[in-house]
matplotlib code that plots the C-alpha trace (Angstrom):
import matplotlib.pyplot as plt

x = [-25.0, -28.8, -28.3, -26.8, -29.8, -32.3, -30.7, -30.2, -33.9, -35.4, -32.9, -32.1, -30.9, -28.6, -27.2, -26.5, -24.6, -22.6, -21.7, -20.3, -17.0, -15.8, -12.6, -11.6, -8.4, -7.1, -7.3, -4.2, -5.7, -8.4, -7.1, -6.4, -9.0, -11.9, -10.8, -11.1, -14.6, -15.6, -14.0, -15.6, -19.1, -18.9, -17.8, -20.3, -23.2, -23.2, -20.5, -23.0, -23.6, -19.8, -18.2, -14.7, -13.2, -10.0, -8.5, -5.4, -3.4, -6.2, -6.2, -8.7, -7.9, -7.8, -11.1, -13.1, -11.8, -12.6, -16.0, -16.9, -15.4, -17.7, -20.5, -19.1, -21.4, -20.8, -17.3, -14.6, -12.0, -10.1, -7.1, -5.0, -2.5, -0.8, -3.3, -1.1, -3.1, -4.4, -3.0, -4.9, -6.9, -9.0, -11.1, -11.3, -11.1, -8.7, -6.1, -3.6, -1.8, 1.0, 2.9, 0.9, 3.6, 1.6, 0.3, 1.3, -1.1, -2.3, -4.7, -7.8, -5.9, -6.7, -10.6, -9.9, -10.9, -11.8, -8.6, -7.5, -4.6, -2.7, -0.1, 1.9, 4.4, 6.6, 4.8, 7.9, 6.1, 4.3, 4.7, 2.1, 1.2, -1.6, -1.9, -3.2, -0.1, 3.7, 4.2, 2.5, 4.8, 7.5, 4.9, 3.5, 6.5, 9.9, 13.0, 13.8, 10.4, 10.7, 13.8, 12.4, 9.0, 8.5, 5.0, 3.5, 0.2, -0.6, -4.3, -6.4, -3.5, -4.5, -1.0, 2.5, 4.7, 7.4, 8.6, 12.3, 10.6, 10.8, 14.9, 14.2, 12.1, 15.2, 13.7, 10.5, 9.5, 5.9, 4.7, 1.2, -0.3, -4.4, -6.6, -3.9, -4.7, -0.9, 0.1, 3.5, 5.1, 7.9, 11.1, 13.4, 11.9, 15.2, 16.5, 14.3, 16.9, 14.7, 11.7, 10.0, 6.6, 5.1, 1.4, -0.6, -4.4, -6.9, -4.1, -5.8, -3.5, -0.3, 1.0, 4.8, 7.0, 10.2, 13.4, 13.0, 15.5, 16.8, 15.4, 11.8, 10.4, 6.5, 4.8, 0.9, -1.0, -5.0, -7.7, -5.3, -5.1, -5.6, -3.0, -0.6, -1.1, -0.7, 2.6, 3.9, 3.4, 4.6, 8.4, 10.6, 8.4, 9.9, 7.5, 8.2, 11.7, 11.6, 9.9, 11.9, 14.0, 10.9, 10.0, 6.4, 4.1, 0.1, -2.4, -6.2, -8.2]
y = [-26.7, -25.8, -27.5, -30.4, -30.9, -30.5, -32.9, -35.4, -35.2, -35.4, -37.9, -39.9, -43.2, -41.4, -39.2, -42.4, -43.9, -40.8, -40.6, -44.3, -42.6, -39.2, -37.7, -34.3, -32.5, -29.3, -26.1, -24.2, -21.0, -21.1, -19.6, -22.4, -21.0, -20.8, -24.3, -25.6, -24.6, -25.6, -29.3, -29.5, -28.4, -30.9, -34.1, -33.1, -32.8, -36.3, -38.4, -40.8, -42.4, -42.4, -45.8, -44.7, -41.4, -39.9, -36.6, -35.5, -32.4, -30.9, -28.7, -29.9, -29.8, -32.9, -32.2, -31.8, -34.9, -37.0, -35.5, -36.3, -39.9, -40.7, -40.6, -42.8, -45.6, -47.2, -45.9, -48.8, -47.2, -44.3, -42.7, -39.5, -38.2, -34.8, -34.2, -32.0, -31.6, -35.3, -36.8, -40.2, -42.9, -45.5, -48.4, -48.6, -51.5, -50.0, -47.4, -45.4, -42.6, -40.9, -37.6, -36.9, -34.8, -34.6, -38.3, -39.5, -42.5, -45.6, -47.6, -49.9, -52.5, -55.3, -54.8, -54.6, -58.3, -57.2, -55.4, -55.8, -53.0, -50.9, -48.6, -45.9, -43.9, -40.6, -40.1, -39.0, -38.3, -41.6, -42.5, -44.7, -48.3, -50.4, -53.9, -57.2, -59.3, -58.3, -59.9, -57.0, -54.5, -55.1, -55.5, -52.0, -50.2, -49.9, -51.1, -47.5, -46.7, -49.7, -48.5, -45.1, -46.0, -44.8, -46.2, -49.9, -51.3, -54.9, -55.3, -58.6, -61.0, -64.6, -66.1, -65.0, -65.0, -63.0, -61.9, -61.5, -58.5, -56.5, -56.4, -54.2, -51.6, -50.0, -46.6, -48.1, -46.3, -47.1, -50.8, -52.1, -55.4, -55.0, -58.2, -60.6, -64.3, -65.3, -67.7, -65.7, -62.4, -62.2, -63.4, -61.0, -57.8, -57.0, -56.1, -53.1, -50.7, -47.5, -48.9, -46.6, -47.6, -51.1, -51.7, -55.0, -54.7, -57.6, -59.9, -62.8, -65.6, -64.0, -65.4, -64.4, -61.4, -61.9, -59.8, -56.1, -53.6, -51.2, -48.3, -48.8, -46.1, -47.2, -50.5, -50.6, -53.9, -53.3, -56.2, -59.1, -62.5, -61.2, -63.8, -62.8, -59.0, -60.1, -61.8, -58.4, -56.7, -59.5, -58.6, -61.6, -63.0, -63.6, -61.4, -58.5, -59.1, -58.4, -54.8, -54.2, -51.2, -49.7, -46.5, -46.0, -49.0, -48.8, -51.7, -51.6, -54.5]
z = [59.7, 59.4, 56.0, 57.3, 59.9, 57.3, 55.1, 57.9, 58.8, 55.3, 54.0, 57.2, 55.3, 52.7, 55.8, 57.9, 54.8, 54.4, 58.0, 58.4, 57.5, 58.2, 57.0, 58.5, 56.9, 58.0, 56.1, 56.1, 55.2, 57.9, 61.4, 63.9, 66.6, 63.7, 62.5, 66.0, 66.4, 63.2, 63.7, 67.2, 65.7, 63.0, 65.2, 68.2, 65.9, 64.1, 65.7, 67.2, 63.8, 62.5, 62.3, 60.9, 61.9, 60.2, 61.8, 59.9, 60.8, 62.8, 65.9, 68.3, 71.9, 73.9, 76.0, 73.0, 71.5, 74.7, 74.9, 71.5, 71.5, 74.7, 72.2, 69.5, 70.2, 66.6, 66.1, 65.2, 63.5, 64.6, 62.8, 64.2, 62.2, 63.3, 66.1, 68.2, 71.5, 71.6, 75.0, 75.0, 73.5, 75.3, 73.9, 70.1, 67.5, 65.1, 65.9, 63.9, 65.8, 63.7, 64.5, 67.6, 69.9, 73.0, 72.7, 76.2, 77.1, 75.3, 77.6, 77.1, 75.0, 77.3, 76.4, 72.7, 71.8, 68.1, 67.5, 63.9, 63.2, 65.4, 64.3, 66.5, 64.9, 65.8, 69.0, 71.1, 74.3, 74.8, 78.7, 79.6, 78.2, 79.5, 77.8, 78.7, 78.2, 78.5, 75.2, 73.5, 74.6, 72.1, 69.2, 70.0, 70.6, 68.9, 71.0, 71.6, 73.0, 75.1, 76.6, 77.3, 78.6, 82.2, 83.0, 82.5, 83.3, 82.7, 83.0, 83.2, 81.9, 82.6, 81.8, 82.7, 79.7, 78.2, 81.5, 79.8, 78.1, 81.4, 80.9, 77.7, 79.9, 81.3, 82.3, 83.7, 87.1, 87.7, 87.1, 88.0, 87.7, 87.9, 88.0, 86.5, 87.4, 87.6, 90.5, 90.6, 89.5, 87.1, 88.8, 87.0, 88.5, 90.2, 87.1, 86.9, 88.2, 87.7, 89.4, 91.9, 92.6, 92.2, 92.4, 92.7, 92.5, 92.9, 91.6, 93.9, 93.2, 94.2, 97.4, 97.3, 96.2, 94.1, 94.7, 94.1, 93.2, 95.9, 93.8, 94.8, 96.8, 97.1, 97.3, 97.3, 97.7, 96.9, 97.4, 96.8, 98.8, 102.6, 103.7, 101.3, 102.1, 106.0, 105.2, 103.8, 106.9, 109.3, 110.3, 109.4, 106.7, 103.4, 101.7, 104.2, 103.8, 100.0, 101.0, 103.9, 102.2, 100.7, 102.8, 101.7, 101.7, 101.3, 101.9, 101.0, 101.8]

ax = plt.figure().add_subplot(projection="3d")
ax.plot(x, y, z, "-o")
ax.set_aspect("equal")
plt.show()
């Protein structure tokens, strides 16, 4: 590493050019603990200049991964293949995630305005998807993955469309609508027979609730329209009647 830092100081332009893309491959003859320390040191020392990062069959902890990626001010392309301890990825432009058995959360897609390519394969434990449009769900996940997804967040959606897709999410337990500009919620939400928690946050145009399944255990309203929130707490109001069966209700103004 001393040689690397010396080269970086003596030949900064060449060093920066070399660091635009880093490909890290595993070495089967190096013990996992040494490999982990070596990989973490390499990433931490030069990640701020990297534009493309490819990690393949590497043993690196999720904590190290997240700490390093926070410094990636130039990173636009990230490929993960066989990185077993990676659990979540947030806010990238081009993503490839394959054979990551502990990968559980995919968030930040609503902010990826320049997203060009996204590939997710053989991540059997993916349980949380955050998107900006319901129609993205079947585009990102296979039909089998859709049917087993327990957690979905719709973030910053400007137009309600593709609500029929909800019928494919037969295992959905937690559903959040966050800062959506819709005037109404999907009308087929009663088809979500496994839904346990519904959260509406900063959805200021919503004025009424659809029919909801008897399975719902928790209903949360956060920073929505005050009159709508009040109506959900007034006995006899149609909105109140839609959630009268829900044992836990939380309201934050």
